[in-house]
Each structure stands twice: as structure tokens, then as C-alpha cells.
C-alpha positions as CSV (number, residue, x, y, z in Angstrom):
1,M,23.9,-14.0,19.4
2,R,23.8,-13.8,23.2
3,Q,26.5,-16.5,23.3
4,E,28.7,-14.6,20.9
5,L,28.4,-11.4,23.0
6,K,29.7,-13.2,26.0
7,S,33.2,-12.9,24.6
8,L,32.9,-9.1,25.3
9,P,33.2,-7.3,28.6
10,K,29.8,-7.1,30.3
11,T,29.3,-3.3,29.9
12,L,30.4,-3.4,26.2
13,A,28.2,-6.5,25.5
14,D,25.2,-4.6,26.9
15,D,25.9,-1.6,24.7
16,V,26.3,-3.8,21.6
17,A,23.1,-5.8,22.5
18,R,21.0,-2.6,22.8
19,N,22.1,-1.5,19.3
20,L,21.4,-4.9,17.8
21,V,18.0,-4.9,19.3
22,M,17.3,-1.5,17.6
23,V,18.5,-2.9,14.3
24,A,16.1,-5.8,14.6
25,R,13.2,-3.5,15.6
26,M,13.7,-0.9,12.8
27,L,15.0,-3.0,10.0
28,D,11.7,-3.3,8.1
29,S,10.0,0.0,9.1
30,E,13.0,2.4,9.3
31,P,15.9,0.8,7.5
32,E,18.0,3.9,7.5
33,E,17.7,4.2,11.3
34,A,18.6,0.5,11.6
35,Y,21.6,1.1,9.5
36,Q,22.9,3.9,11.8
37,Y,22.4,1.6,14.9
38,S,24.3,-1.2,13.0
39,R,27.3,1.1,12.4
40,I,27.5,1.9,16.1
41,A,27.5,-1.8,16.9
42,L,30.1,-2.4,14.3
43,R,32.4,0.2,15.8
44,L,32.0,-1.4,19.2
45,A,32.4,-5.1,18.2
46,S,33.6,-5.7,14.7
47,R,35.0,-9.1,15.6
48,V,31.6,-10.5,16.5
49,A,30.0,-12.5,13.7
50,A,26.4,-11.6,14.7
51,V,27.4,-7.9,14.5
52,R,28.8,-8.2,11.1
53,E,25.7,-10.1,9.9
54,A,23.4,-7.5,11.4
55,A,25.4,-4.7,9.7
56,G,25.2,-6.6,6.5
57,F,21.4,-6.8,6.5
58,A,21.1,-3.2,7.5
59,S,23.3,-2.3,4.5
60,Y,21.4,-4.6,2.3
61,M,18.0,-3.1,3.2
62,T,19.3,0.4,2.4
63,Q,20.7,-0.8,-0.9
64,R,24.3,-0.4,0.1
65,Y,25.1,-3.6,-1.6
66,S,28.9,-3.3,-1.6
67,E,29.0,-2.7,2.1
68,A,26.5,-5.5,2.7
69,L,28.6,-8.0,0.6
70,T,31.7,-7.1,2.7
71,E,29.9,-7.7,6.0
72,F,28.3,-10.9,4.8
73,R,31.6,-12.3,3.6
74,A,33.2,-11.4,7.0
75,A,30.4,-13.1,8.9
76,R,30.7,-16.2,6.7
77,R,34.4,-16.4,7.3
78,M,33.9,-16.2,11.1
79,T,31.1,-18.8,11.2
80,G,31.8,-21.1,8.3
81,R,28.0,-21.2,7.6
82,A,26.5,-21.1,4.1
83,D,23.1,-19.6,5.1
84,L,24.1,-16.2,3.8
85,W,24.9,-17.4,0.3
86,P,21.6,-16.4,-1.3
87,V,21.6,-12.9,0.0
88,M,25.3,-12.5,-1.0
89,A,24.3,-13.5,-4.5
90,D,21.5,-11.0,-4.5
91,C,24.0,-8.3,-3.5
92,E,25.8,-9.2,-6.7
93,R,22.6,-8.5,-8.6
94,G,22.2,-5.2,-6.8
95,L,25.7,-4.3,-7.9
96,G,24.7,-4.9,-11.5
97,R,26.5,-8.3,-11.8
98,P,23.7,-10.9,-12.4
99,E,26.1,-13.2,-14.1
100,R,28.0,-13.6,-10.8
101,A,24.8,-14.3,-9.0
102,L,24.1,-17.1,-11.5
103,A,27.5,-18.5,-11.0
104,M,27.0,-18.6,-7.3
105,A,23.7,-20.5,-7.8
106,G,25.8,-23.4,-9.2
107,E,28.4,-23.5,-6.4
108,P,28.7,-26.3,-3.8
109,E,27.5,-24.0,-1.0
110,V,24.0,-24.3,-2.3
111,K,23.8,-27.9,-1.4
112,Q,24.6,-26.9,2.3
113,L,21.4,-24.8,2.4
114,D,18.2,-25.9,4.0
115,K,15.0,-26.1,2.0
116,A,14.2,-22.4,2.6
117,G,17.7,-21.4,1.6
118,Q,17.5,-23.4,-1.6
119,V,14.2,-21.8,-2.5
120,E,15.7,-18.4,-1.8
121,M,18.6,-19.3,-4.1
122,R,16.2,-20.1,-6.9
123,L,14.5,-16.8,-6.5
124,V,17.8,-15.0,-6.8
125,A,18.8,-17.0,-9.8
126,A,15.5,-16.3,-11.5
127,G,15.9,-12.6,-10.8
128,A,19.4,-12.7,-12.3
129,R,17.9,-14.3,-15.5
130,T,15.3,-11.6,-15.6
131,D,18.0,-8.9,-15.2
132,M,19.7,-10.4,-18.3
133,E,16.3,-10.4,-20.1
134,Q,16.3,-14.2,-20.2
135,F,12.6,-14.4,-19.3
136,D,11.8,-17.9,-20.4
137,A,14.9,-19.2,-18.6
138,A,13.7,-17.4,-15.4
139,V,10.4,-19.3,-15.7
140,V,12.2,-22.6,-16.0
141,T,14.5,-21.8,-13.1
142,L,11.5,-21.4,-10.8
143,Q,9.8,-24.7,-11.9
144,S,10.6,-27.1,-9.1
145,P,8.9,-29.6,-6.7
146,E,8.5,-26.8,-4.2
147,L,6.5,-24.7,-6.7
148,A,4.3,-27.7,-7.6
149,S,3.6,-28.7,-4.0
150,S,0.3,-27.8,-2.5
151,A,1.8,-27.5,1.0
152,V,2.2,-24.0,2.3
153,H,5.5,-22.9,3.9
154,S,7.0,-19.6,4.9
155,W,8.4,-19.2,1.4
156,T,5.4,-20.5,-0.7
157,A,3.7,-17.2,-1.4
158,R,7.0,-15.5,-2.5
159,L,7.9,-18.4,-4.8
160,R,4.5,-18.4,-6.4
161,Y,4.5,-14.7,-6.8
162,A,8.0,-14.7,-8.4
163,Y,6.8,-17.4,-10.8
164,A,3.8,-15.3,-11.7
165,E,6.0,-12.3,-12.3
166,A,8.3,-14.4,-14.5
167,L,5.3,-15.5,-16.5
168,I,4.2,-11.9,-17.0
169,A,7.7,-11.0,-18.3
170,A,7.6,-14.0,-20.6
171,G,4.3,-12.8,-22.1
172,R,2.1,-15.5,-20.5
173,A,-0.4,-13.4,-18.7
174,E,-3.2,-16.0,-18.5
175,E,-1.0,-18.4,-16.7
176,A,0.3,-15.6,-14.5
177,R,-3.2,-14.8,-13.3
178,E,-3.6,-18.3,-12.0
179,W,-0.3,-18.1,-10.1
180,F,-1.0,-14.7,-8.6
181,A,-4.2,-16.2,-7.3
182,K,-2.3,-19.1,-5.8
183,A,0.2,-16.7,-4.2
184,A,-2.6,-14.6,-2.7
185,E,-4.2,-17.8,-1.3
186,A,-0.9,-18.7,0.4
187,D,0.0,-15.1,1.5
188,T,-1.7,-15.0,4.9
189,D,0.8,-12.5,6.3
190,G,0.7,-10.0,3.4
191,T,4.3,-10.4,2.4
192,T,3.5,-9.9,-1.3
193,N,1.0,-7.7,-3.2
194,A,-0.4,-10.7,-5.0
195,S,-4.0,-9.6,-4.4
196,E,-3.4,-6.2,-5.9
197,R,-1.7,-7.7,-8.9
198,L,-4.6,-10.1,-9.4
199,A,-7.1,-7.3,-9.2
200,E,-5.0,-5.3,-11.7
201,I,-5.1,-8.1,-14.2
202,D,-8.9,-8.4,-13.7
203,G,-9.4,-4.7,-14.1
204,V,-10.7,-4.1,-10.6
205,E,-9.9,-0.8,-9.0
206,F,-9.7,-0.4,-5.2
207,V,-10.9,2.8,-3.5
208,D,-9.6,3.7,-0.1
209,A,-12.5,4.2,2.2
210,L,-10.3,6.1,4.5
211,D,-9.0,8.5,1.9
212,P,-8.8,12.0,3.5
213,E,-10.0,13.8,0.4
214,A,-13.0,11.5,0.0
215,A,-13.8,12.0,3.7
216,E,-13.6,15.8,3.3
217,E,-15.9,15.8,0.3
218,E,-18.4,13.7,2.2
219,A,-18.3,16.1,5.1
220,E,-18.9,19.1,2.8
221,Q,-21.9,17.4,1.4
222,A,-23.3,16.6,4.8
223,D,-22.9,20.3,5.9
224,A,-24.6,21.7,2.8
225,P,-28.1,23.4,3.3
226,V,-31.2,21.2,2.8
227,K,-32.9,21.7,-0.5
228,K,-36.5,21.0,-1.2
229,R,-37.6,20.3,-4.8
230,G,-41.1,20.3,-6.2
231,G,-43.8,22.6,-7.6
232,D,-42.8,26.0,-9.0
233,V,-39.7,26.1,-6.7
234,S,-36.5,26.3,-8.6
235,D,-34.0,23.5,-8.1
236,D,-31.4,26.0,-7.1
237,R,-33.6,27.7,-4.5
238,V,-32.7,27.1,-0.9
239,I,-35.5,26.8,1.6
240,Y,-34.5,28.1,5.0
241,E,-36.5,26.4,7.7
242,D,-35.5,28.3,10.9
243,E,-36.9,31.7,11.7
244,E,-33.4,33.0,12.3
245,D,-32.5,31.9,8.8
246,V,-35.6,33.7,7.4
247,E,-34.6,36.9,9.0
248,E,-31.1,36.7,7.7
249,Y,-32.3,35.8,4.2
250,Y,-35.1,38.4,3.7
251,D,-34.9,42.1,4.2
252,E,-37.7,44.4,5.4
253,D,-38.8,45.3,1.9
254,D,-39.3,41.7,1.0
255,L,-41.6,41.2,4.0
256,E,-43.9,44.2,3.2
257,I,-47.3,43.3,1.7
258,D,-47.8,44.4,-1.9
259,E,-51.0,46.5,-1.8
260,D,-51.3,46.4,-5.6
261,F,-51.4,42.6,-5.7
262,D,-54.3,41.5,-7.9
263,G,-54.6,38.0,-6.7
264,V,-52.9,36.4,-9.7
265,V,-50.0,34.3,-8.7
266,P,-47.1,35.0,-11.1
267,G,-46.3,32.1,-13.3
268,R,-50.0,30.8,-13.4
269,S,-52.2,31.1,-16.4
270,G,-55.5,30.0,-17.8
271,E,-58.3,28.7,-15.6
272,D,-56.1,28.6,-12.5
273,G,-55.1,32.2,-12.8
274,A,-58.7,33.3,-13.5
275,E,-60.1,31.4,-10.6
276,A,-57.6,32.8,-8.2
277,G,-58.3,36.3,-9.5
278,T,-62.1,35.9,-9.1
279,E,-61.7,34.6,-5.5
280,A,-59.5,37.5,-4.6
281,K,-62.0,40.1,-6.1
282,A,-64.9,38.5,-4.2
283,E,-63.0,38.8,-1.0
284,D,-62.2,42.5,-1.7
285,K,-65.9,43.2,-2.4
286,A,-67.0,41.5,0.8
287,D,-64.5,43.6,2.8
288,A,-65.8,46.8,1.2
289,Q,-69.4,46.0,2.1
290,G,-68.4,45.2,5.6
């Protein structure tokens, strides 16, 4: 890319380079912003193949498939390379033309692709079959030496994941589980959600420990007053342990001594109540004699 920009005046090349850097930085996280930067670069240097390619990927990531296809074709004409062939075929799928994508999968350009490009072409072709509801054919399309290999490459997880999805669509859920597990094993970078799909099949539900609502509920429970249970204290009664709390909870009438209290604790009966009453009367008699 740097070599291609050397064909431009120095100041112009620097401006184009800055915009291409922003496209690369934001393509995955903020594709719409990346698209805007790519349009600026395109206006500045539309005759540079790297600019047309970057503009194509920015359009592709924002689902502007017609624009993306135009840019990819322009870049291919300028360079003569075939490495954009799979993504061009996927643009055809995005435009609702899966049959064209399948036709591209059989063109001589596919033989010019490296191993990663050929795997990508298989993924696109299988997706086109699925678009056309040819689910069994999609499964067969993905069956290849690359799928059967135990070696792990940059494309292994995506290939296994696509195969598992094709099996699901074909009604072969038990086999799909095995391939989701294999995809998760190969997916060390988290490029797929194979682990989540595997858990979904097994009926496992994940709970986010950092969920704001769960954290708020836990905080409310932590701030709740302490309750003591036992004896005749009601489960709903709150025991206030600080003197300040007691003063706030009881009024003056509550704190006055009941002179008519007969020594019987409310709620008691039988021997306990009689014993308590006898003790209280004995104490009253002793006070009177004193």
C-alpha cells in the first residue's frame, strides 16, 4: 500500500494514508465511521488500487454490497489479482443473487487462490446453497480435506462453525453439536460464537456476573436492615440495634412504664404465665412490706 501511494504527491499521499489508517482501525468496531473515511480517501485517490480495495471492504462491512462490488472489481482490474474473488461472490449473495455466487465458485479464478482463499470460497458457496434452501448440498460443499484435518489454521474455526450450522439447517443436530465443540476448541481468538451455540444445544444458560441490574439488586439487599429471627419475635419485625435507631423508632408513650402491668407476658399461657405472675406478685408484696 505504501508503494502504491508513492505515485501520489507527498502531501496528498500523507492525507490518503491517514484516512486509510482510520479505515483499518475502525472497520471492525465502527464500520460506518470507517466507511466515511474510505469515501474521503476515494475522493482523493480513486486511481490507487489499495484505496479502491479499502473502500470496497468498508462498503461491504456496512452492507452496501453494490458499492462494494464496484470497488472490488475496480481493484481487481488494477492489480490483476484474484484474492478478492470470494468476497466479490459474497457481495452477490448480499444482493440476493446466490446463483451468481455459485457460478463464481466454479470459475478458473478459484484455482488462483491460496488455501485460505479456497476455504473462503467454499464458505461462500455453502452460504449460497443455504440461501437457496439446498441444505444437504451446503453440507456436502463444506466437506473437504481442510474440514477433516486436525491441524488448526486461521480459518479452521470458521469452517467448522459453518459446517455445524449447515448440519443444523439439514436437521442433523447431534452431528452439529460435535462440530460446534470442534469449532470452539479451535476458536482461540473468539471469532465465532461456537461456545454459546454449544451451550444452547446443551440447554446451559449463561448469566452475566457484571449485569447492572443484578449488581443493583445485590446492593439493595446489602443495604437492607438486619433482621433477627427467633422466639416470639415476628419474622417481619426489625430489630434496631443502635440507640439512635431506638429513639427514632419509639415515641415517648412507648417508653413509659405500664403501672397496671400484672406480670403476665402477653402471648404466654399455662404454667409459664402463672409462674411469671406469682413471681411478680411476690416482688410487689416485698416492696409493700419494705
